[in-house]
LODORO-453233 format. One record per residue (C-alpha): residue number from 1; residue in one letter; x negated, y, z negated. Coordinates in steps of 0.25 Angstrom, whole numbers. Each point is the difference from the previous one (the first is absolute). Layout:
N
(NUM; 'A'; (X; Y; Z));
...
This chain:
494
(1; 'M'; (-322; 373; -468));
(2; 'D'; (-13; -7; 4));
(3; 'V'; (-13; 3; -7));
(4; 'E'; (-8; -3; 12));
(5; 'I'; (8; 10; 9));
(6; 'L'; (0; 11; -11));
(7; 'S'; (-15; -2; -2));
(8; 'R'; (-3; 1; 14));
(9; 'L'; (9; 12; 2));
(10; 'Q'; (-6; 7; -12));
(11; 'F'; (-14; -2; 5));
(12; 'A'; (4; 5; 14));
(13; 'L'; (7; 13; -5));
(14; 'T'; (-12; 3; -9));
(15; 'I'; (-11; -3; 11));
(16; 'M'; (8; 7; 11));
(17; 'F'; (1; 13; -9));
(18; 'H'; (-14; -1; -3));
(19; 'Y'; (-4; -2; 14));
(20; 'L'; (5; 14; 4));
(21; 'F'; (-12; 6; -6));
(22; 'P'; (-13; -8; 2));
(23; 'P'; (1; 1; 16));
(24; 'L'; (3; 15; -1));
(25; 'S'; (-12; 2; -10));
(26; 'I'; (-9; -8; 10));
(27; 'G'; (4; 7; 12));
(28; 'L'; (0; 14; -6));
(29; 'G'; (-13; -3; -6));
(30; 'L'; (-6; -2; 14));
(31; 'Q'; (7; 13; 5));
(32; 'L'; (-5; 8; -12));
(33; 'F'; (-14; -5; 2));
(34; 'L'; (0; 4; 15));
(35; 'C'; (6; 14; -4));
(36; 'E'; (-11; 2; -10));
(37; 'W'; (-11; -5; 10));
(38; 'R'; (5; 11; 9));
(39; 'Y'; (-2; 10; -11));
(40; 'F'; (-13; -5; -3));
(41; 'R'; (-5; 1; 15));
(42; 'T'; (7; 14; 3));
(43; 'R'; (2; 7; -14));
(44; 'E'; (13; 5; 5));
(45; 'P'; (9; 5; -11));
(46; 'A'; (12; -6; 7));
(47; 'W'; (-6; -14; -1));
(48; 'E'; (-3; 2; -14));
(49; 'A'; (14; 4; -3));
(50; 'A'; (5; -12; 7));
(51; 'A'; (-9; -9; -8));
(52; 'R'; (4; 6; -13));
(53; 'F'; (15; -2; 3));
(54; 'W'; (-1; -14; 4));
(55; 'T'; (-8; -3; -12));
(56; 'R'; (11; 4; -9));
(57; 'V'; (10; -8; 8));
(58; 'F'; (-9; -12; 0));
(59; 'A'; (-1; 1; -16));
(60; 'V'; (15; 0; -1));
(61; 'N'; (1; -13; 8));
(62; 'F'; (-12; -7; -6));
(63; 'A'; (6; 2; -14));
(64; 'M'; (13; -6; 5));
(65; 'G'; (-7; -12; 6));
(66; 'V'; (-7; -3; -13));
(67; 'A'; (12; 1; -9));
(68; 'T'; (8; -9; 9));
(69; 'G'; (-11; -10; 2));
(70; 'I'; (-2; -4; -14));
(71; 'V'; (14; -6; -1));
(72; 'M'; (-2; -11; 10));
(73; 'E'; (-12; -6; -8));
(74; 'F'; (9; -2; -12));
(75; 'E'; (10; -7; 9));
(76; 'F'; (-10; -11; 3));
(77; 'G'; (0; -4; -15));
(78; 'T'; (15; 2; -3));
(79; 'N'; (7; -5; 12));
(80; 'W'; (-11; -8; 7));
(81; 'A'; (-8; -8; -11));
(82; 'A'; (-1; -13; 8));
(83; 'Y'; (-5; 8; 12));
(84; 'S'; (-10; 8; -8));
(85; 'R'; (-6; -13; -6));
(86; 'F'; (-1; -6; 15));
(87; 'V'; (-7; 12; 6));
(88; 'G'; (-6; 6; -12));
(89; 'D'; (-15; -4; 4));
(90; 'V'; (2; 6; 14));
(91; 'F'; (7; 12; -4));
(92; 'G'; (-9; 3; -12));
(93; 'S'; (-12; 0; 9));
(94; 'A'; (7; 9; 10));
(95; 'L'; (5; 10; -10));
(96; 'A'; (-13; 0; -7));
(97; 'A'; (-6; 4; 13));
(98; 'E'; (10; 11; 2));
(99; 'G'; (-3; 6; -14));
(100; 'I'; (-15; 0; 2));
(101; 'F'; (-1; 4; 15));
(102; 'A'; (13; 9; 1));
(103; 'F'; (6; 5; -12));
(104; 'F'; (-13; 5; -7));
(105; 'L'; (-4; 6; 13));
(106; 'E'; (13; 7; 2));
(107; 'S'; (3; 4; -14));
(108; 'G'; (-14; 5; -2));
(109; 'F'; (0; 10; 11));
(110; 'L'; (15; 4; -1));
(111; 'A'; (-3; 10; -10));
(112; 'V'; (-10; 7; 8));
(113; 'L'; (9; 0; 12));
(114; 'V'; (12; 6; -7));
(115; 'F'; (-7; 9; -10));
(116; 'G'; (-14; 2; 6));
(117; 'W'; (4; 12; 10));
(118; 'D'; (-9; 11; -4));
(119; 'R'; (-8; -8; -10));
(120; 'V'; (-8; -9; 9));
(121; 'G'; (-6; 3; 13));
(122; 'V'; (7; -2; 14));
(123; 'R'; (-9; -12; 3));
(124; 'M'; (3; -7; -13));
(125; 'H'; (15; 3; 1));
(126; 'L'; (0; -6; 14));
(127; 'F'; (-8; -13; -5));
(128; 'S'; (11; -1; -12));
(129; 'T'; (11; 1; 10));
(130; 'L'; (-6; -11; 8));
(131; 'M'; (-2; -9; -12));
(132; 'V'; (14; 2; -4));
(133; 'F'; (5; -4; 14));
(134; 'L'; (-10; -12; 0));
(135; 'G'; (5; -4; -14));
(136; 'S'; (14; -1; 5));
(137; 'V'; (-4; -8; 12));
(138; 'F'; (-8; -10; -8));
(139; 'S'; (12; -1; -10));
(140; 'A'; (9; -4; 12));
(141; 'V'; (-11; -10; 5));
(142; 'W'; (1; -8; -13));
(143; 'I'; (15; 0; -1));
(144; 'V'; (2; -4; 14));
(145; 'V'; (-11; -11; -2));
(146; 'A'; (8; -6; -11));
(147; 'N'; (13; 1; 7));
(148; 'S'; (-6; -6; 13));
(149; 'W'; (-6; -12; -8));
(150; 'Q'; (15; -3; -4));
(151; 'Q'; (3; 0; 15));
(152; 'T'; (-12; -8; 4));
(153; 'P'; (-8; -6; -11));
(154; 'A'; (-14; -3; 1));
(155; 'G'; (-13; -3; -8));
(156; 'Y'; (7; -7; -12));
(157; 'H'; (4; -13; -6));
(158; 'I'; (11; -5; -9));
(159; 'V'; (-3; -3; -15));
(160; 'W'; (10; -6; -9));
(161; 'H'; (1; 6; -14));
(162; 'D'; (7; -4; -13));
(163; 'V'; (10; 11; -4));
(164; 'Q'; (7; -3; -12));
(165; 'G'; (0; -15; 3));
(166; 'E'; (4; 2; 14));
(167; 'M'; (-10; -2; 12));
(168; 'M'; (0; 13; 8));
(169; 'P'; (-7; 3; 14));
(170; 'R'; (-10; 11; 1));
(171; 'A'; (-7; 6; 12));
(172; 'E'; (-15; 2; -3));
(173; 'V'; (-9; 8; 9));
(174; 'T'; (-11; -9; 6));
(175; 'D'; (-5; 10; 10));
(176; 'F'; (2; 15; -3));
(177; 'W'; (-3; 5; 14));
(178; 'Q'; (8; -11; 7));
(179; 'M'; (12; 5; -9));
(180; 'V'; (-2; 14; 3));
(181; 'L'; (-1; -2; 15));
(182; 'N'; (11; -10; 1));
(183; 'P'; (7; -2; 14));
(184; 'S'; (9; 12; -1));
(185; 'S'; (-7; 10; -9));
(186; 'V'; (-7; 8; 10));
(187; 'D'; (12; 1; 10));
(188; 'R'; (9; 4; -11));
(189; 'L'; (-9; 10; -7));
(190; 'T'; (-3; 7; 13));
(191; 'H'; (15; 1; 3));
(192; 'T'; (3; 5; -14));
(193; 'L'; (-10; 10; 0));
(194; 'I'; (3; 5; 14));
(195; 'G'; (15; 1; -4));
(196; 'A'; (-5; 9; -12));
(197; 'F'; (-8; 9; 9));
(198; 'V'; (12; 1; 9));
(199; 'L'; (9; 5; -12));
(200; 'G'; (-11; 10; -4));
(201; 'A'; (-1; 6; 14));
(202; 'F'; (15; 1; 2));
(203; 'F'; (1; 6; -14));
(204; 'V'; (-10; 11; 2));
(205; 'A'; (6; 2; 14));
(206; 'S'; (14; 1; -6));
(207; 'V'; (-3; 11; -10));
(208; 'C'; (-8; 8; 10));
(209; 'S'; (11; -1; 10));
(210; 'F'; (10; 5; -10));
(211; 'Y'; (-9; 12; -2));
(212; 'L'; (0; 3; 15));
(213; 'L'; (15; -1; 0));
(214; 'K'; (0; 10; -12));
(215; 'H'; (-11; 9; 6));
(216; 'R'; (-8; -2; -13));
(217; 'H'; (-14; -3; -3));
(218; 'L'; (-3; -1; 15));
(219; 'A'; (-15; 0; -1));
(220; 'V'; (-1; -12; -9));
(221; 'A'; (12; -7; 7));
(222; 'R'; (-7; 1; 14));
(223; 'R'; (-13; -5; -5));
(224; 'C'; (5; -12; -7));
(225; 'L'; (9; -4; 12));
(226; 'S'; (-13; 0; 8));
(227; 'I'; (-4; -12; -9));
(228; 'A'; (13; -6; -4));
(229; 'L'; (6; -2; 14));
(230; 'P'; (-12; -7; 7));
(231; 'S'; (-1; -9; -13));
(232; 'A'; (15; -3; 1));
(233; 'L'; (-2; -4; 15));
(234; 'L'; (-13; -8; -3));
(235; 'F'; (5; -8; -12));
(236; 'T'; (14; -3; 6));
(237; 'I'; (-7; -7; 12));
(238; 'L'; (-9; -7; -9));
(239; 'A'; (12; -5; -9));
(240; 'A'; (6; -6; 13));
(241; 'L'; (-13; -7; 3));
(242; 'T'; (-3; -5; -14));
(243; 'G'; (15; -5; -1));
(244; 'H'; (-3; -8; 13));
(245; 'D'; (-12; -6; -6));
(246; 'S'; (8; -4; -13));
(247; 'A'; (11; -7; 9));
(248; 'Q'; (-10; -8; 7));
(249; 'K'; (-5; -5; -13));
(250; 'L'; (14; -4; -6));
(251; 'V'; (2; -11; 11));
(252; 'E'; (-12; -7; -7));
(253; 'T'; (2; 3; -14));
(254; 'Q'; (15; 3; -3));
(255; 'P'; (8; -5; 12));
(256; 'A'; (13; 0; -8));
(257; 'K'; (-2; 15; -3));
(258; 'L'; (-2; 3; 15));
(259; 'A'; (12; -8; 4));
(260; 'A'; (8; 7; -10));
(261; 'M'; (-5; 14; 5));
(262; 'E'; (6; -4; 14));
(263; 'A'; (11; -9; -5));
(264; 'H'; (-6; -10; 9));
(265; 'F'; (8; -12; -4));
(266; 'H'; (-3; -10; 11));
(267; 'S'; (-13; -4; 6));
(268; 'T'; (0; -2; 15));
(269; 'D'; (-10; -3; 11));
(270; 'E'; (3; 14; 7));
(271; 'P'; (-6; 13; -3));
(272; 'T'; (5; 8; -12));
(273; 'G'; (7; 13; 0));
(274; 'L'; (0; 11; -10));
(275; 'Y'; (13; 6; -5));
(276; 'L'; (2; 15; 0));
(277; 'F'; (11; -1; -10));
(278; 'G'; (11; -10; -4));
(279; 'W'; (8; -6; -12));
(280; 'P'; (-7; -13; -4));
(281; 'D'; (10; -11; -5));
(282; 'A'; (-9; -11; -7));
(283; 'K'; (12; -9; -3));
(284; 'N'; (3; -2; 15));
(285; 'E'; (-14; 3; 4));
(286; 'K'; (4; 11; 10));
(287; 'V'; (-3; 15; 2));
(288; 'H'; (13; 8; 3));
(289; 'F'; (0; 12; 8));
(290; 'G'; (-15; -2; 3));
(291; 'V'; (-8; 6; 11));
(292; 'Q'; (-12; -7; 4));
(293; 'L'; (-12; 3; 9));
(294; 'P'; (-5; -12; 7));
(295; 'Y'; (-14; -5; -3));
(296; 'L'; (-4; 11; -9));
(297; 'L'; (-1; -8; -13));
(298; 'S'; (-9; -10; 7));
(299; 'V'; (-9; 12; 5));
(300; 'M'; (0; 6; -14));
(301; 'V'; (-4; -13; -7));
(302; 'Y'; (-9; -7; 11));
(303; 'N'; (-3; 11; 10));
(304; 'D'; (6; -11; 10));
(305; 'P'; (14; 3; 5));
(306; 'M'; (2; -15; 3));
(307; 'K'; (-4; -6; -13));
(308; 'P'; (12; -4; -9));
(309; 'V'; (1; 4; -15));
(310; 'P'; (4; -10; -10));
(311; 'G'; (13; 2; -6));
(312; 'M'; (7; -2; -14));
(313; 'D'; (3; -14; 3));
(314; 'K'; (-14; -4; -2));
(315; 'I'; (1; 4; -15));
(316; 'P'; (6; -9; -10));
(317; 'E'; (13; 6; -5));
(318; 'D'; (-4; 2; -14));
(319; 'E'; (-12; 8; 4));
(320; 'R'; (8; 10; 9));
(321; 'P'; (0; 14; -3));
(322; 'P'; (12; 9; 1));
(323; 'V'; (2; 5; 14));
(324; 'W'; (9; 12; 0));
(325; 'L'; (-8; 10; -8));
(326; 'P'; (-14; -3; 5));
(327; 'F'; (6; 1; 14));
(328; 'Q'; (7; 14; -2));
(329; 'T'; (-12; 6; -8));
(330; 'F'; (-10; -5; 10));
(331; 'H'; (8; 6; 12));
(332; 'L'; (2; 13; -8));
(333; 'M'; (-15; 1; -3));
(334; 'V'; (-3; -2; 15));
(335; 'G'; (11; 9; 5));
(336; 'I'; (-5; 11; -10));
(337; 'G'; (-14; -2; 4));
(338; 'T'; (3; 1; 15));
(339; 'M'; (7; 13; -3));
(340; 'M'; (-11; 6; -8));
(341; 'I'; (-10; -3; 11));
(342; 'G'; (9; 8; 10));
(343; 'V'; (2; 12; -10));
(344; 'A'; (-15; 1; -3));
(345; 'A'; (-3; -1; 15));
(346; 'L'; (10; 11; 4));
(347; 'A'; (-4; 9; -12));
(348; 'C'; (-15; -2; 4));
(349; 'W'; (3; 4; 15));
(350; 'S'; (8; 12; -4));
(351; 'W'; (-11; 4; -10));
(352; 'Y'; (-10; -1; 11));
(353; 'R'; (9; 8; 10));
(354; 'G'; (3; 11; -11));
(355; 'S'; (15; -3; 1));
(356; 'L'; (2; -7; -14));
(357; 'E'; (5; 12; -7));
(358; 'K'; (10; 3; 10));
(359; 'R'; (6; -13; -1));
(360; 'R'; (8; 1; -13));
(361; 'W'; (7; -13; 2));
(362; 'L'; (-14; -7; 1));
(363; 'L'; (-4; 7; -13));
(364; 'W'; (12; -4; -7));
(365; 'T'; (-2; -15; 5));
(366; 'I'; (-14; 1; -6));
(367; 'V'; (5; 5; -13));
(368; 'V'; (8; -13; -3));
(369; 'M'; (-10; -9; 5));
(370; 'P'; (-6; -3; -14));
(371; 'V'; (13; -7; -3));
(372; 'A'; (-1; -9; 13));
(373; 'A'; (-15; -3; -4));
(374; 'M'; (4; -4; -15));
(375; 'T'; (12; -8; 6));
(376; 'A'; (-9; -8; 9));
(377; 'N'; (-10; -3; -11));
(378; 'Q'; (11; -5; -9));
(379; 'A'; (6; -8; 11));
(380; 'G'; (-14; -7; 3));
(381; 'W'; (-1; -4; -14));
(382; 'I'; (14; -6; -1));
(383; 'T'; (-3; -8; 12));
(384; 'A'; (-13; -5; -5));
(385; 'E'; (6; -4; -14));
(386; 'V'; (13; -5; 4));
(387; 'G'; (-6; -8; 11));
(388; 'R'; (-8; -8; -8));
(389; 'Q'; (11; -6; -9));
(390; 'P'; (2; -10; -6));
(391; 'W'; (-15; 1; -3));
(392; 'I'; (-6; 10; -10));
(393; 'V'; (-13; -6; 4));
(394; 'Y'; (-1; -8; 13));
(395; 'P'; (-6; -14; 0));
(396; 'S'; (-13; -2; 7));
(397; 'V'; (-11; -9; 5));
(398; 'Q'; (-14; 2; -7));
(399; 'S'; (-12; -7; 5));
(400; 'G'; (10; -11; 7));
(401; 'V'; (8; -1; -13));
(402; 'E'; (14; 4; -1));
(403; 'M'; (3; 9; -11));
(404; 'M'; (13; 2; -7));
(405; 'G'; (7; 14; 1));
(406; 'L'; (9; 6; -10));
(407; 'R'; (15; 2; 3));
(408; 'T'; (6; 13; -5));
(409; 'A'; (10; -7; -9));
(410; 'D'; (-11; -7; -7));
(411; 'G'; (-7; 13; -3));
(412; 'L'; (10; 5; -10));
(413; 'S'; (-2; 2; -15));
(414; 'E'; (7; -11; -8));
(415; 'S'; (5; 10; -11));
(416; 'V'; (6; 11; 8));
(417; 'T'; (15; 1; 2));
(418; 'A'; (9; 5; 11));
(419; 'E'; (6; 10; -9));
(420; 'Q'; (-13; 6; -5));
(421; 'V'; (-5; 2; 15));
(422; 'L'; (13; 6; 4));
(423; 'S'; (-1; 10; -12));
(424; 'S'; (-14; 4; 4));
(425; 'I'; (4; 2; 14));
(426; 'I'; (11; 10; -4));
(427; 'L'; (-10; 7; -9));
(428; 'F'; (-11; 0; 11));
(429; 'G'; (10; 6; 9));
(430; 'I'; (4; 11; -9));
(431; 'I'; (-15; 4; -3));
(432; 'Y'; (-5; -1; 14));
(433; 'S'; (12; 8; 5));
(434; 'L'; (-5; 11; -10));
(435; 'L'; (-14; -1; 4));
(436; 'F'; (4; 1; 15));
(437; 'A'; (7; 12; -3));
(438; 'V'; (-11; 6; -7));
(439; 'W'; (-10; -4; 11));
(440; 'V'; (9; 7; 11));
(441; 'F'; (2; 12; -9));
(442; 'V'; (-15; 2; -2));
(443; 'L'; (-4; -3; 14));
(444; 'N'; (10; 9; 5));
(445; 'H'; (-4; 11; -9));
(446; 'K'; (-14; -1; 5));
(447; 'I'; (3; 0; 14));
(448; 'Q'; (10; 12; -1));
(449; 'H'; (-12; 7; -7));
(450; 'G'; (-10; -4; 11));
(451; 'P'; (-14; 3; 1));
(452; 'E'; (-7; 13; -4));
(453; 'T'; (-3; 10; 11));
(454; 'P'; (-15; 3; 2));
(455; 'E'; (2; 14; -6));
(456; 'E'; (6; -7; -13));
(457; 'L'; (-12; -9; 0));
(458; 'T'; (-10; 11; 1));
(459; 'R'; (7; 8; -11));
(460; 'Y'; (0; -12; -9));
(461; 'K'; (-15; -3; 2));
(462; 'R'; (-4; 15; -2));
(463; 'R'; (8; 0; -13));
(464; 'L'; (-7; -13; -5));
(465; 'R'; (-14; 7; 3));
(466; 'G'; (5; 12; -8));
(467; 'E'; (-1; 9; 12));
(468; 'Y'; (14; 7; -2));
(469; 'N'; (1; 13; -8));
(470; 'E'; (13; 3; -8));
(471; 'E'; (7; 6; 12));
(472; 'S'; (-2; -12; 9));
(473; 'I'; (3; -10; -11));
(474; 'S'; (14; 7; -1));
(475; 'E'; (1; -1; 15));
(476; 'V'; (-3; -15; 0));
(477; 'I'; (11; -3; -11));
(478; 'S'; (10; 8; 7));
(479; 'H'; (-3; -7; 13));
(480; 'Q'; (1; -14; -7));
(481; 'G'; (13; 4; -6));
(482; 'T'; (7; 4; 13));
(483; 'N'; (-7; -11; 9));
(484; 'R'; (5; -13; -7));
(485; 'G'; (-14; 1; -8));
(486; 'G'; (-6; -9; -10));
(487; 'G'; (-3; -11; 10));
(488; 'L'; (-15; 2; -1));
(489; 'M'; (1; 0; -15));
(490; 'E'; (4; -15; 1));
(491; 'D'; (-14; -3; 5));
(492; 'G'; (-5; -1; -15));
(493; 'V'; (-2; 15; -3));
(494; 'R'; (12; 0; -9));
């Protein structure tokens, strides 16, 4: 058992599980704000019912994201102590900014969002919803900035420190904004956020399509689809455009990753094609069963069909990343993204034509689209992280001076053994499996219950104002007992 492989596997499993929740929180936060904005403008009870319902779903997912995110911070210290020493100054400033600009904003207004219904005015509740959404976005900003700095470091220099009698390198920030606006941060941030918006739009569309199939909560489902489907189409197209921008930056900043993503082993003077699929063989530097579209990689990278793209042979052998996994995950991401554009476009056209509810096969397709969006998000991160190996922090040039990077093997903690890491992987696997089961159970319960009807909301509000007599209170209790009641009580009344 190799401690490096096990530590990388442990971090990959924990971060991939955690990454199920933040994109959904960000994307759902936008859909929630748009629903509540429509209620603010129209005062229609159906929009209010939708906003209340998505608030409860958002709260469940947000709690899971917080709980699973804490683990990774401890892993930096337990498994990656040398790495933490190297990037501590950079990550410290980025994570401090996240705490100040994102976490306090998000957590400060979260209670108003979840428990503020009927306690604050509609305008204040809408503002709180916006602040929680922006807080989740700002949190993503600083996390992506920190990760992007590892891929394309900027605004720092190397200082050597004495650590228990041994001289160790440390990256210290010399220009904060240069560090923040490093060469890949903007492209990677926009692509990451848009991926989250795609997931949120398809999640809302999925639940609402399910309701249409079951002929339940039709007023809410139809209204939410009028927002979710155009959002899904818009953001899937933007995801393709921002992915294109990122690929064009890779040829300058991380050519080895780009070569691995396309299994482009040999440089030539001819235009470079793009594989649709294949089975890369890094040992023999071939792609078996590959189907390639001529000129397309040259177009994607340079906007020039005749310009050749450099291959893996331009990279020193000891600095080459694995090829098979980045190749497959990159093509999986692109393939799913293309499919999502097609599904969103067809769904929007069917909605415009008034035929969506008659196309049950399309509704069922939309129901499963959140799984596709989550898979694409995960595949994108695998491509980005595996493609930068063997570096955990890339070497760079700062002000004309070559700066050392940090190899993944050199970032490990000296005192952690393979047996300890393996045991923690097993324990994390058990705990996360239970957490996932709880998340699915609670989420399914809330979706099966669904939003309240406008009539239920009216009765509920009248009861809060004390406008019911004894007979009508008995009617409300009876109605709640026979209509999957109690959902409104979750808004903080009980």
